[in-house]
Each structure stands twice: as C-alpha cells, then as structure tokens.
N, C-alpha and C positions, 0 to 999 in steps of 0.2 A: 386330750388326756390319754396317757399311755395305758395300755391294757395290762392287767396283772399277769405275771407268768404263772401258768398252771403246771408246776413241776411234774406232777403225777401224770400229766397228759403227754409229756415229751417222750417220744420213743424214737429210737434210731434202729429200725428193723433191719436196715441193710447191714449194719455191723453188729447186730444182736446185743445191743446195750439198752439198759433202762436206768432211770433215776428212781431211787427209793428213798423215802424219808428215813433219816437215821439220827440217833442221838449223837451229838458232837463228841461226847465223852467216850463213846464206843471206839473212836479212832485210836485211843491210847490203851485200851484194855489188853491187847495181846503184847504190848511192849513191856517186857520185864526189865529188871535192873541190869541183867546181863546184856540184854539188847542195847540199852542205853550206853553201857560201858564200851561194848564192842563198836558201836557206831561212833562214839566219841574218839576212840583210838584210831579207827579207820579214817575219819575226817582229819584228825590231827596228822596222820601219816601222809595223807594226800596233800594237805597244806604245806607240810614240811618239804615234801618232794617238789612241790610247785615253787616254794620259796628258794630252795637250793638251785633249782633250774633257772630261776630268774637272776639270782645273785652270782652264781658260780658257773652257769652254763653247763651244768652236769645233767646227765640223763640217767635216771635210776630205773633199770628194768626190773619191775617187781613181779612180772609174770613168770612163773616157774616153767611153763611150757616154752616160752620164748628163750629162757636161759638154758634149758636142758636140750631141747630139740631144734632150737633156732627157727621155730615156726610160731606164728601168732595163735593164741587161743581164740575161741569165739567172742570173747569180750575184750581182747587186746585193744588198747588205745582208748578205752572208756574214760580213763582219768584225764588223758589229754583232751579228749572231746569235751568232757565236762568243763575243763578249764577254758577251752575256746568258747563254749556257750556262755560261761559266766563273764568272759572278757568281751562279749558282744560280737562274736564271730560265728554265727550259726552255720554258715556255708563251710567254713574251715572245719568245724566240728563234724559236720556230716561227712566230709571226705575222709576224716580220720576214722570214725566209727559211726555208721548210719544208725545202728540200733541204739546206742547210747544217746545220740543227739535227738532221737525221737522219743525215747523212753523217759528221759529227764523232764522235758516239758509236759508229757502226758501224765507223769506222776504228780507234777505240780498242779495241773488242772484238777486231777482227781482229789488231791488234798484240799485245794481251795473250795471245791464243790462240797466236800464233806464238812470241813471245819468252818468254812465261811457261810455256807448256805444250808447246812444240815441235810444235804442230799448225797446219797451214796450212789456212785456210778457202778453198776454191776452188769455182768453178762448173763444172757439167757441160755448160753451154751452149756452142754454137759461137761463135767470135769475132764473126761477123756478127750473131748474136742479141744478144750482149752490147752491141755497138755500137748496135744498134737500140733496145735498152732504155735505154741511157744517153741517147741523143738524145730518146727519148720522155719520160723523166723531166725532162730539161732543158727541153723544150718545155712540159710541164705546169707546171714551176716558173716559167718565164718568163711564161706566161699568168697565173698567180696574181699575180706581181709587177706585171705591167702593169695588172691589175684592182684591186690593193689598195695600191700604193705611191703616195705623193703626187708 
C-alpha cells in the first residue's frame, strides 16, 4: 500500500523552496480583466507569427533591441524557444534561449501544483535575494545570447 504524501513535510532546503497549502481560487485573484486581454493579445500575436513563419517562411523580429541595436535582449528567442518546446524539441529550445526553455516548464509545474493539488510552491528567501537571483539569471542568459546568437 503506497504511503500518503505529506505535502507540508516536503522541503527543498537546498533551493530554499517550500510547499504551502493554498486555495485554488487564489491563483486567479491577481488576474484582472486587463491582464486577460493583454495575455490573449500576446498569445494571439505569438501564434500569428508562428503561423506566418510556418506557411510563408518569414521571420518577424519583434524585439525592439534587436531591431534598433542589432543585439539580442536578455529574453530574445523566448518565443522561438517556446515554439520548439511545444513542438517537442526541448534541446533545440535550450540552445535558442536557456532561460525560456527552463522557465516555461517550471511555471507549468508551479501551476499544476497550485491548481491541481492545492499546494503553492514558495521561496523562503527574502525579496531582495529573489530580485538579485532573477537579475543574475537574466545577466547569465543575456551573456549566453550575446555569445551564441547571430
């Protein structure tokens, strides 16, 4: 007989994460109507760009940094990496943009834990530490993109 999982006892001290019981409805609380509209428009634009690229072989550079300075921004290639992930090519996605190819599955796991199991994955770090880590990861990703992107 399998042992029941004691969610509150699961701790990942090495990465400073913990699972906390949360109401599933709290997931949608901060999502305003403007957020839903903006997300829908963004996803529509991504799908339109993907469809145009598939049917006409066009490449639409939407990054303003790329267009103006001819340099990738810290998130350049995120859309292409996401499309590679959704097409079943995680290795190709990682080579295009490592941050996007890791962040998308991480967000999916976080969402499934919260909505599916009623457990919210949180960090035990202070906000300043989280901000520093995010900036460091963005800087590392940008350095990779500058070194490897055409």
